C-alpha positions in Angstrom: -167.9 125.7 -58.4 -170.3 123.2 -56.8 -169.5 119.4 -56.7 -170.4 116.4 -54.8 -169.0 112.9 -54.0 -170.4 109.7 -52.6 -167.6 107.7 -50.8 -167.7 104.4 -49.0 -165.1 104.8 -46.2 -163.0 101.5 -46.0 -164.4 99.4 -43.1 -166.9 102.2 -42.5 -170.1 103.9 -43.7 -171.3 105.8 -46.8 -170.4 109.4 -46.9 -172.0 112.0 -49.1 -170.4 115.3 -49.5 -171.5 118.4 -51.4 -168.9 121.2 -51.7 -169.1 124.7 -53.1 -165.6 126.0 -53.6 -163.7 128.9 -55.1 -161.6 127.4 -57.9 -159.3 130.4 -58.1 -158.3 130.3 -54.5 -159.0 126.6 -54.0 -160.9 127.1 -50.8 -164.2 125.7 -49.5 -167.0 128.3 -49.6 -169.8 126.0 -48.3 -170.0 122.3 -47.5 -172.7 119.8 -46.6 -171.7 116.4 -45.0 -174.3 113.7 -44.9 -174.3 109.8 -44.8 -175.2 106.8 -42.8 -172.5 107.4 -40.0 -173.1 108.7 -36.6 -171.6 111.7 -34.9 -171.7 112.9 -31.2 -172.6 115.5 -30.2 -175.6 115.9 -32.4 -174.4 119.4 -33.7 -171.0 118.0 -34.6 -171.6 117.9 -38.3 -173.0 121.4 -38.5 -170.0 122.6 -36.5 -167.6 120.7 -38.9 -169.4 122.3 -41.9 -169.0 125.8 -40.5 -165.3 125.3 -39.4 -164.3 123.9 -42.8 -165.3 127.1 -44.6 -162.2 128.9 -46.2 -160.1 126.0 -45.6 -157.8 124.9 -48.6 -158.9 122.0 -50.7 -155.5 120.3 -50.1 -155.1 117.0 -48.3 -152.7 118.0 -45.4 -154.5 121.3 -44.6 -157.9 119.5 -44.7 -156.8 116.6 -42.6 -155.1 118.8 -40.0 -158.2 121.1 -39.7 -160.6 118.1 -39.4 -158.4 116.4 -36.8 -158.2 119.7 -34.7 -162.0 120.2 -34.9 -162.6 116.7 -33.6 -160.1 117.2 -30.7 -161.1 120.7 -29.8 -164.8 119.8 -29.7 -164.5 116.2 -28.5 -166.3 114.9 -31.5 -166.9 111.1 -31.8 -167.6 109.5 -35.1 -169.0 106.0 -35.7 -168.5 104.8 -39.3 -166.2 107.5 -40.4 -162.9 109.2 -39.4 -160.8 112.3 -40.3 -159.1 110.4 -43.1 -162.4 109.3 -44.6 -163.9 112.8 -44.4 -160.8 114.3 -46.0 -160.9 111.8 -48.9 -164.6 112.4 -49.5 -164.1 116.1 -49.6 -161.2 115.9 -52.0 -163.2 113.6 -54.3 -165.4 116.6 -54.9 -162.5 118.2 -57.0 -162.7 117.5 -60.6 
């Protein structure tokens, strides 16, 4: 199933997320993250999109995975955080 959400992160920026996920297994097959936030290094968003494939569409698993990616690859976000990304992704589920 393909779905998308637009989410205004509290005290942050606009986040637009498009997710293609397997309803049966509840996992992300493909994801696109855009918005008016900033990420460093430049390839951080592409990396995040790749690493989120096959992750369960459940709050705790998503949040843990996003936090570990941020830590492991020293990603810096301006205008969005791990909690905001998690919420935006979960809003894609009907």
